[in-house]
PyMOL commands that place a pseudoatom at each C-alpha (Angstrom):
pseudoatom trace, name=CA, resn=MET, resi=1, chain=A, elem=C, hetatm=0, pos=[5.985, -23.001, 0.908]
pseudoatom trace, name=CA, resn=VAL, resi=2, chain=A, elem=C, hetatm=0, pos=[5.492, -19.971, -1.416]
pseudoatom trace, name=CA, resn=ALA, resi=3, chain=A, elem=C, hetatm=0, pos=[1.937, -18.766, -1.477]
pseudoatom trace, name=CA, resn=PRO, resi=4, chain=A, elem=C, hetatm=0, pos=[1.068, -18.096, -5.213]
pseudoatom trace, name=CA, resn=TRP, resi=5, chain=A, elem=C, hetatm=0, pos=[-0.391, -15.104, -6.751]
pseudoatom trace, name=CA, resn=ASN, resi=6, chain=A, elem=C, hetatm=0, pos=[-4.227, -15.714, -7.355]
pseudoatom trace, name=CA, resn=SER, resi=7, chain=A, elem=C, hetatm=0, pos=[-5.606, -13.992, -10.034]
pseudoatom trace, name=CA, resn=ALA, resi=8, chain=A, elem=C, hetatm=0, pos=[-9.469, -13.213, -9.497]
pseudoatom trace, name=CA, resn=SER, resi=9, chain=A, elem=C, hetatm=0, pos=[-11.822, -11.989, -12.292]
pseudoatom trace, name=CA, resn=ALA, resi=10, chain=A, elem=C, hetatm=0, pos=[-11.636, -8.306, -12.845]
pseudoatom trace, name=CA, resn=GLU, resi=11, chain=A, elem=C, hetatm=0, pos=[-15.215, -8.048, -11.749]
pseudoatom trace, name=CA, resn=ALA, resi=12, chain=A, elem=C, hetatm=0, pos=[-14.108, -9.613, -8.442]
pseudoatom trace, name=CA, resn=MET, resi=13, chain=A, elem=C, hetatm=0, pos=[-11.245, -7.185, -8.323]
pseudoatom trace, name=CA, resn=LEU, resi=14, chain=A, elem=C, hetatm=0, pos=[-13.297, -4.115, -8.934]
pseudoatom trace, name=CA, resn=LYS, resi=15, chain=A, elem=C, hetatm=0, pos=[-15.449, -5.129, -5.878]
pseudoatom trace, name=CA, resn=GLN, resi=16, chain=A, elem=C, hetatm=0, pos=[-12.571, -5.275, -3.638]
pseudoatom trace, name=CA, resn=VAL, resi=17, chain=A, elem=C, hetatm=0, pos=[-11.470, -2.027, -4.726]
pseudoatom trace, name=CA, resn=GLN, resi=18, chain=A, elem=C, hetatm=0, pos=[-14.817, -0.510, -3.704]
pseudoatom trace, name=CA, resn=GLU, resi=19, chain=A, elem=C, hetatm=0, pos=[-14.743, -2.232, -0.344]
pseudoatom trace, name=CA, resn=PHE, resi=20, chain=A, elem=C, hetatm=0, pos=[-11.191, -1.319, 0.301]
pseudoatom trace, name=CA, resn=GLY, resi=21, chain=A, elem=C, hetatm=0, pos=[-11.803, 2.335, -0.443]
pseudoatom trace, name=CA, resn=GLU, resi=22, chain=A, elem=C, hetatm=0, pos=[-10.688, 5.310, 1.600]
pseudoatom trace, name=CA, resn=GLU, resi=23, chain=A, elem=C, hetatm=0, pos=[-7.169, 5.125, 0.072]
pseudoatom trace, name=CA, resn=GLU, resi=24, chain=A, elem=C, hetatm=0, pos=[-6.598, 8.775, 1.035]
pseudoatom trace, name=CA, resn=ARG, resi=25, chain=A, elem=C, hetatm=0, pos=[-7.511, 8.119, 4.920]
pseudoatom trace, name=CA, resn=MET, resi=26, chain=A, elem=C, hetatm=0, pos=[-5.586, 5.063, 5.125]
pseudoatom trace, name=CA, resn=ARG, resi=27, chain=A, elem=C, hetatm=0, pos=[-1.983, 3.731, 4.270]
pseudoatom trace, name=CA, resn=VAL, resi=28, chain=A, elem=C, hetatm=0, pos=[-0.661, 0.157, 3.830]
pseudoatom trace, name=CA, resn=CYS, resi=29, chain=A, elem=C, hetatm=0, pos=[2.465, -0.960, 6.016]
pseudoatom trace, name=CA, resn=ALA, resi=30, chain=A, elem=C, hetatm=0, pos=[4.430, -4.058, 6.521]
pseudoatom trace, name=CA, resn=VAL, resi=31, chain=A, elem=C, hetatm=0, pos=[3.864, -5.801, 9.679]
pseudoatom trace, name=CA, resn=ASP, resi=32, chain=A, elem=C, hetatm=0, pos=[6.521, -5.372, 12.254]
pseudoatom trace, name=CA, resn=GLY, resi=33, chain=A, elem=C, hetatm=0, pos=[9.233, -8.001, 11.478]
pseudoatom trace, name=CA, resn=VAL, resi=34, chain=A, elem=C, hetatm=0, pos=[8.485, -8.272, 7.680]
pseudoatom trace, name=CA, resn=THR, resi=35, chain=A, elem=C, hetatm=0, pos=[11.354, -8.178, 5.177]
pseudoatom trace, name=CA, resn=CYS, resi=36, chain=A, elem=C, hetatm=0, pos=[11.674, -8.878, 1.643]
pseudoatom trace, name=CA, resn=ALA, resi=37, chain=A, elem=C, hetatm=0, pos=[14.280, -10.058, -1.025]
pseudoatom trace, name=CA, resn=VAL, resi=38, chain=A, elem=C, hetatm=0, pos=[14.287, -8.882, -4.430]
pseudoatom trace, name=CA, resn=LEU, resi=39, chain=A, elem=C, hetatm=0, pos=[15.320, -11.970, -6.677]
pseudoatom trace, name=CA, resn=VAL, resi=40, chain=A, elem=C, hetatm=0, pos=[17.574, -12.181, -9.653]
pseudoatom trace, name=CA, resn=ASP, resi=41, chain=A, elem=C, hetatm=0, pos=[14.730, -12.602, -12.045]
pseudoatom trace, name=CA, resn=GLY, resi=42, chain=A, elem=C, hetatm=0, pos=[12.653, -9.452, -10.809]
pseudoatom trace, name=CA, resn=ARG, resi=43, chain=A, elem=C, hetatm=0, pos=[10.258, -11.400, -8.354]
pseudoatom trace, name=CA, resn=LEU, resi=44, chain=A, elem=C, hetatm=0, pos=[9.980, -10.593, -4.657]
pseudoatom trace, name=CA, resn=ASP, resi=45, chain=A, elem=C, hetatm=0, pos=[9.838, -12.917, -1.519]
pseudoatom trace, name=CA, resn=VAL, resi=46, chain=A, elem=C, hetatm=0, pos=[8.277, -11.285, 1.220]
pseudoatom trace, name=CA, resn=TYR, resi=47, chain=A, elem=C, hetatm=0, pos=[8.263, -13.151, 4.806]
pseudoatom trace, name=CA, resn=ALA, resi=48, chain=A, elem=C, hetatm=0, pos=[8.289, -12.729, 8.595]
pseudoatom trace, name=CA, resn=PRO, resi=49, chain=A, elem=C, hetatm=0, pos=[11.015, -14.013, 10.729]
pseudoatom trace, name=CA, resn=GLY, resi=50, chain=A, elem=C, hetatm=0, pos=[10.012, -17.367, 12.336]
pseudoatom trace, name=CA, resn=ARG, resi=51, chain=A, elem=C, hetatm=0, pos=[7.356, -18.217, 9.647]
pseudoatom trace, name=CA, resn=ALA, resi=52, chain=A, elem=C, hetatm=0, pos=[8.084, -21.035, 7.134]
pseudoatom trace, name=CA, resn=GLU, resi=53, chain=A, elem=C, hetatm=0, pos=[5.733, -19.626, 4.755]
pseudoatom trace, name=CA, resn=ARG, resi=54, chain=A, elem=C, hetatm=0, pos=[7.011, -16.938, 2.099]
pseudoatom trace, name=CA, resn=TYR, resi=55, chain=A, elem=C, hetatm=0, pos=[4.885, -14.936, -0.207]
pseudoatom trace, name=CA, resn=ARG, resi=56, chain=A, elem=C, hetatm=0, pos=[6.496, -14.797, -3.743]
pseudoatom trace, name=CA, resn=CYS, resi=57, chain=A, elem=C, hetatm=0, pos=[5.267, -11.880, -5.814]
pseudoatom trace, name=CA, resn=SER, resi=58, chain=A, elem=C, hetatm=0, pos=[5.864, -11.521, -9.558]
pseudoatom trace, name=CA, resn=PRO, resi=59, chain=A, elem=C, hetatm=0, pos=[7.871, -8.492, -10.863]
pseudoatom trace, name=CA, resn=VAL, resi=60, chain=A, elem=C, hetatm=0, pos=[4.753, -6.618, -10.859]
pseudoatom trace, name=CA, resn=GLY, resi=61, chain=A, elem=C, hetatm=0, pos=[4.178, -7.318, -7.266]
pseudoatom trace, name=CA, resn=ALA, resi=62, chain=A, elem=C, hetatm=0, pos=[7.694, -6.378, -6.666]
pseudoatom trace, name=CA, resn=ALA, resi=63, chain=A, elem=C, hetatm=0, pos=[6.934, -2.802, -8.302]
pseudoatom trace, name=CA, resn=MET, resi=64, chain=A, elem=C, hetatm=0, pos=[3.819, -2.421, -6.112]
pseudoatom trace, name=CA, resn=TRP, resi=65, chain=A, elem=C, hetatm=0, pos=[5.956, -3.268, -3.162]
pseudoatom trace, name=CA, resn=ILE, resi=66, chain=A, elem=C, hetatm=0, pos=[8.482, -0.800, -3.927]
pseudoatom trace, name=CA, resn=ALA, resi=67, chain=A, elem=C, hetatm=0, pos=[5.787, 1.964, -5.063]
pseudoatom trace, name=CA, resn=LEU, resi=68, chain=A, elem=C, hetatm=0, pos=[4.052, 1.709, -1.716]
pseudoatom trace, name=CA, resn=ARG, resi=69, chain=A, elem=C, hetatm=0, pos=[7.249, 2.086, 0.143]
pseudoatom trace, name=CA, resn=GLN, resi=70, chain=A, elem=C, hetatm=0, pos=[8.448, 4.875, -1.867]
pseudoatom trace, name=CA, resn=ASN, resi=71, chain=A, elem=C, hetatm=0, pos=[4.954, 6.556, -1.274]
pseudoatom trace, name=CA, resn=GLY, resi=72, chain=A, elem=C, hetatm=0, pos=[4.671, 6.069, 2.448]
pseudoatom trace, name=CA, resn=GLY, resi=73, chain=A, elem=C, hetatm=0, pos=[2.132, 3.393, 2.160]
pseudoatom trace, name=CA, resn=HIS, resi=74, chain=A, elem=C, hetatm=0, pos=[-0.337, 5.615, 0.512]
pseudoatom trace, name=CA, resn=VAL, resi=75, chain=A, elem=C, hetatm=0, pos=[-2.069, 3.384, -2.064]
pseudoatom trace, name=CA, resn=GLU, resi=76, chain=A, elem=C, hetatm=0, pos=[-3.348, 6.236, -4.314]
pseudoatom trace, name=CA, resn=SER, resi=77, chain=A, elem=C, hetatm=0, pos=[0.179, 7.716, -4.593]
pseudoatom trace, name=CA, resn=ALA, resi=78, chain=A, elem=C, hetatm=0, pos=[1.603, 4.595, -5.572]
pseudoatom trace, name=CA, resn=VAL, resi=79, chain=A, elem=C, hetatm=0, pos=[-1.172, 3.759, -7.982]
pseudoatom trace, name=CA, resn=ASN, resi=80, chain=A, elem=C, hetatm=0, pos=[-0.539, 6.778, -9.776]
pseudoatom trace, name=CA, resn=THR, resi=81, chain=A, elem=C, hetatm=0, pos=[3.178, 6.409, -9.626]
pseudoatom trace, name=CA, resn=LEU, resi=82, chain=A, elem=C, hetatm=0, pos=[2.946, 2.948, -11.394]
pseudoatom trace, name=CA, resn=ALA, resi=83, chain=A, elem=C, hetatm=0, pos=[0.210, 4.090, -13.926]
pseudoatom trace, name=CA, resn=ASP, resi=84, chain=A, elem=C, hetatm=0, pos=[2.731, 7.212, -14.844]
pseudoatom trace, name=CA, resn=VAL, resi=85, chain=A, elem=C, hetatm=0, pos=[5.785, 4.531, -15.135]
pseudoatom trace, name=CA, resn=TRP, resi=86, chain=A, elem=C, hetatm=0, pos=[3.686, 1.856, -17.092]
pseudoatom trace, name=CA, resn=GLY, resi=87, chain=A, elem=C, hetatm=0, pos=[1.832, 4.358, -19.180]
pseudoatom trace, name=CA, resn=THR, resi=88, chain=A, elem=C, hetatm=0, pos=[-1.709, 2.718, -18.125]
pseudoatom trace, name=CA, resn=GLU, resi=89, chain=A, elem=C, hetatm=0, pos=[-4.898, 4.031, -16.762]
pseudoatom trace, name=CA, resn=PRO, resi=90, chain=A, elem=C, hetatm=0, pos=[-4.781, 4.398, -12.892]
pseudoatom trace, name=CA, resn=GLU, resi=91, chain=A, elem=C, hetatm=0, pos=[-8.010, 2.505, -12.489]
pseudoatom trace, name=CA, resn=LYS, resi=92, chain=A, elem=C, hetatm=0, pos=[-6.227, -0.754, -13.809]
pseudoatom trace, name=CA, resn=VAL, resi=93, chain=A, elem=C, hetatm=0, pos=[-3.393, -0.478, -11.616]
pseudoatom trace, name=CA, resn=ARG, resi=94, chain=A, elem=C, hetatm=0, pos=[-5.727, 0.372, -8.685]
pseudoatom trace, name=CA, resn=VAL, resi=95, chain=A, elem=C, hetatm=0, pos=[-7.504, -2.853, -9.069]
pseudoatom trace, name=CA, resn=ALA, resi=96, chain=A, elem=C, hetatm=0, pos=[-4.309, -5.048, -9.232]
pseudoatom trace, name=CA, resn=MET, resi=97, chain=A, elem=C, hetatm=0, pos=[-2.882, -3.270, -6.230]
pseudoatom trace, name=CA, resn=THR, resi=98, chain=A, elem=C, hetatm=0, pos=[-6.021, -3.503, -4.090]
pseudoatom trace, name=CA, resn=ALA, resi=99, chain=A, elem=C, hetatm=0, pos=[-6.278, -7.204, -4.824]
pseudoatom trace, name=CA, resn=TRP, resi=100, chain=A, elem=C, hetatm=0, pos=[-2.532, -7.813, -4.192]
pseudoatom trace, name=CA, resn=CYS, resi=101, chain=A, elem=C, hetatm=0, pos=[-2.757, -5.670, -0.852]
pseudoatom trace, name=CA, resn=ARG, resi=102, chain=A, elem=C, hetatm=0, pos=[-5.597, -7.675, 0.348]
pseudoatom trace, name=CA, resn=GLN, resi=103, chain=A, elem=C, hetatm=0, pos=[-3.838, -10.942, -0.399]
pseudoatom trace, name=CA, resn=LEU, resi=104, chain=A, elem=C, hetatm=0, pos=[-0.778, -9.816, 1.559]
pseudoatom trace, name=CA, resn=THR, resi=105, chain=A, elem=C, hetatm=0, pos=[-2.956, -8.369, 4.422]
pseudoatom trace, name=CA, resn=ALA, resi=106, chain=A, elem=C, hetatm=0, pos=[-4.762, -11.901, 4.650]
pseudoatom trace, name=CA, resn=ALA, resi=107, chain=A, elem=C, hetatm=0, pos=[-1.325, -13.653, 4.738]
pseudoatom trace, name=CA, resn=GLY, resi=108, chain=A, elem=C, hetatm=0, pos=[-0.402, -11.495, 7.681]
pseudoatom trace, name=CA, resn=LEU, resi=109, chain=A, elem=C, hetatm=0, pos=[2.336, -9.386, 5.973]
pseudoatom trace, name=CA, resn=LEU, resi=110, chain=A, elem=C, hetatm=0, pos=[0.439, -6.313, 5.452]
pseudoatom trace, name=CA, resn=ARG, resi=111, chain=A, elem=C, hetatm=0, pos=[-1.659, -4.001, 7.738]
pseudoatom trace, name=CA, resn=THR, resi=112, chain=A, elem=C, hetatm=0, pos=[-3.770, -0.896, 7.088]
pseudoatom trace, name=CA, resn=GLU, resi=113, chain=A, elem=C, hetatm=0, pos=[-3.173, 2.235, 9.172]
pseudoatom trace, name=CA, resn=ARG, resi=114, chain=A, elem=C, hetatm=0, pos=[-5.899, 4.778, 9.636]
pseudoatom trace, name=CA, resn=LEU, resi=115, chain=A, elem=C, hetatm=0, pos=[-4.610, 8.282, 9.087]
pseudoatom trace, name=CA, resn=THR, resi=116, chain=A, elem=C, hetatm=0, pos=[-5.968, 11.020, 11.351]
pseudoatom trace, name=CA, resn=ALA, resi=117, chain=A, elem=C, hetatm=0, pos=[-5.973, 14.578, 10.341]
pseudoatom trace, name=CA, resn=VAL, resi=118, chain=A, elem=C, hetatm=0, pos=[-4.497, 16.930, 12.833]
pseudoatom trace, name=CA, resn=ARG, resi=119, chain=A, elem=C, hetatm=0, pos=[-7.082, 19.888, 12.986]
pseudoatom trace, name=CA, resn=PRO, resi=120, chain=A, elem=C, hetatm=0, pos=[-6.586, 23.368, 14.881]
pseudoatom trace, name=CA, resn=LYS, resi=121, chain=A, elem=C, hetatm=0, pos=[-8.057, 23.966, 18.134]
pseudoatom trace, name=CA, resn=THR, resi=122, chain=A, elem=C, hetatm=0, pos=[-11.535, 25.392, 17.581]
pseudoatom trace, name=CA, resn=ASP, resi=123, chain=A, elem=C, hetatm=0, pos=[-10.960, 28.329, 20.065]
pseudoatom trace, name=CA, resn=ASP, resi=124, chain=A, elem=C, hetatm=0, pos=[-7.877, 29.468, 18.071]
pseudoatom trace, name=CA, resn=PRO, resi=125, chain=A, elem=C, hetatm=0, pos=[-8.959, 32.366, 15.868]
pseudoatom trace, name=CA, resn=GLY, resi=126, chain=A, elem=C, hetatm=0, pos=[-5.797, 32.505, 14.013]
pseudoatom trace, name=CA, resn=ALA, resi=127, chain=A, elem=C, hetatm=0, pos=[-6.071, 28.805, 12.988]
pseudoatom trace, name=CA, resn=ARG, resi=128, chain=A, elem=C, hetatm=0, pos=[-6.669, 28.185, 9.465]
pseudoatom trace, name=CA, resn=GLY, resi=129, chain=A, elem=C, hetatm=0, pos=[-6.551, 24.822, 7.863]
pseudoatom trace, name=CA, resn=LEU, resi=130, chain=A, elem=C, hetatm=0, pos=[-3.816, 22.246, 8.650]
pseudoatom trace, name=CA, resn=VAL, resi=131, chain=A, elem=C, hetatm=0, pos=[-1.671, 22.572, 11.690]
pseudoatom trace, name=CA, resn=ARG, resi=132, chain=A, elem=C, hetatm=0, pos=[2.045, 22.542, 11.102]
pseudoatom trace, name=CA, resn=ARG, resi=133, chain=A, elem=C, hetatm=0, pos=[4.184, 20.792, 13.573]
pseudoatom trace, name=CA, resn=GLY, resi=134, chain=A, elem=C, hetatm=0, pos=[7.750, 21.307, 14.344]
pseudoatom trace, name=CA, resn=GLY, resi=135, chain=A, elem=C, hetatm=0, pos=[10.363, 23.491, 12.336]
pseudoatom trace, name=CA, resn=PRO, resi=136, chain=A, elem=C, hetatm=0, pos=[11.108, 27.174, 12.568]
pseudoatom trace, name=CA, resn=GLY, resi=137, chain=A, elem=C, hetatm=0, pos=[8.604, 29.511, 14.190]
pseudoatom trace, name=CA, resn=SER, resi=138, chain=A, elem=C, hetatm=0, pos=[6.648, 26.484, 15.860]
for i in range(1, 138): cmd.bond("trace and resi %d" % i, "trace and resi %d" % (i + 1))
show_as sticks, trace
zoom trace
């Protein structure tokens, strides 16, 4: 069975965006084992091995999946990428992407991951801002 894209009113979607919030401190990732297939018509089937249910996304959903993957799961970066490509306002893309992310999260195919900032030790007098990990001179 393929779960359909259920469109909600713009007002309900906007409320979801406001509740979802914190895009900069969270990222959206596929649940372990989730895979997808892009169909010839541009739609995307997202599924997990061992599950009979598949989630079929429109070509817009496929573009959102690809943008999220290309931007490391950072919703705001994916929103800006798609808004630029589609020549539309980021807020419109944000509303649609947030609703889409919530649906795939409810279906058990996506999860959110809270990002933690790496801060320098407070007793380090030379520390300024972010801590660089790895690379030359570390």
